[in-house]
C-alpha positions, 0 to 999 in steps of 0.5 A: 674182730667179730665183736667190732663188726657187730658193734659197727652194725649195731651202731649203723642200725641205731643210726638208721633208726634214730632219724626216723624216730626224730622225724616222727616226733618232729611231725607230731610236734608240727601237727600239734602246733598247727592244731593249737594255732588254728584253735587260738586263731579261730577263737580270736577271730570269733571273739573280735567279729562278734564283739564288733557286731554285738548290738546288731546281733541282738537286734536281729534276734529280737526282730526274729522273735517279735512283730513291729521290728522297725520300732524295737531298737528305739524302744529298747534304747528308751527302756533299757539304755544304749548298752542294753543292746550288748546284753547277752554278749558275755554268753555270746563270747562263751559260745562263740570262742569255742565255736569259732575255735572248733570250726576253724580248726576242724576246717583246717583238719578236714582240708588236710584229710580231704586233700590227702584223700583226693591227692591235693595235699598242700594245694587248694581243694577242688570245688566239691571237697572244698564245700564239704570241708566247710560244711563238716567244720560248721556241723562239728562246731555246732554239735559241740556248742549248741546248748550255749547257743540256746542260752544266748538266744534266751538271754537276748529276748528276756527281761534282765530280771528273768535270768541273772547269768549264764549258769542261771539260764542253764539251771532254770531251763533244766528245772522248769522245762527239762534238759531236752529244752537245751537242744530245742531247735537243734535239727534246724540248726544243723540243717542250716549250719551245713549249707551256711558254713559250707558256702561261706568257706567255699566262697572265701577259699574260692575267691582267694584261689582265684586271686592267688594267680595275681598276688596275695590278697591284701587285708581289705581284699580279705575283708571283701572276700569274707563279706561276700562269703557271709552274704551268700552263706547267710542268705541261703540258710536264713529261713532255717535260722529264723525257725531255730530262733523261734524254737529256742525262744518258744518257752518265753514267747508263749508258743509251742513250736515242736517241729521244723515244718510245724514251725514254718507253717505257723510262721507263714500262716501268721506272718507270711513267707517274706515277713515271717521266714525272712524277717530281719534279713536286711539287718542280717545283710548288714551284720553278716558280711561285716562279721564273717569278713572280720572273722576270716580276715582275723583268722588268716592274719593271726595264722600268718603272724603265728607262723612267722613268729614260730619260724623266727623262734626256730 
């Protein structure tokens, strides 16, 4: 009799513990799937967006690096052919795919953490945490992928004969200029990425939140929201983007840019504020909104499709 009661208690105890363990495992699996989905969606979003604007992106880098910008597209076309405008796109993909994957995934994780901290778990964050989540996501991605950005900038402004592939750029820069060169321009990058990513995510999330009171945004509306986000974010951080590119390409342009303020002073003294620090901005106003709009829309739609597919499987 006593042993039967003990067995029953043991059975009840086990019955109470097992669901807790199962619930914990289920939550962990759900979190893992969420991270994987965010990484995949972000990688796809970055790849699609950058491929769509690759020629404009390379042209923008050249505009920031040389004078007589209005003649460069035509000269490049005559000298190297139309598809030369896609040169460096392989390096772009190598950088963009991990960068976008990390940025979007980090943004989702930061939103969850800040939402839990401020008591908005599962709901839209208030303005300041919303801005903070975007800034931290962009900073995290930039810190983890910066050398690839440096390589892409070098390949975009040098003759084909100088570097044969991505690995060759790494090897040659390390041997001839030192490993520190791979991080030249890192500080202005972080200073520029924080407001750029923060304002971009903030604007997009805010527009979606305002629209949510009416209905779920359509594909076209998502593109428009992303375009507005890209326009605001990139316009605010553009001078630091110019400084970053100048410092990255200093080794092949004959300049010796060493500090952010020094680079800014030299650009302003030689070219002026508008022609120097905002060179290529008109091209950026074309390329930026398109790229960011495509990126945000692709991420959202991929997330929706993955969640629908997962729910059907379950």
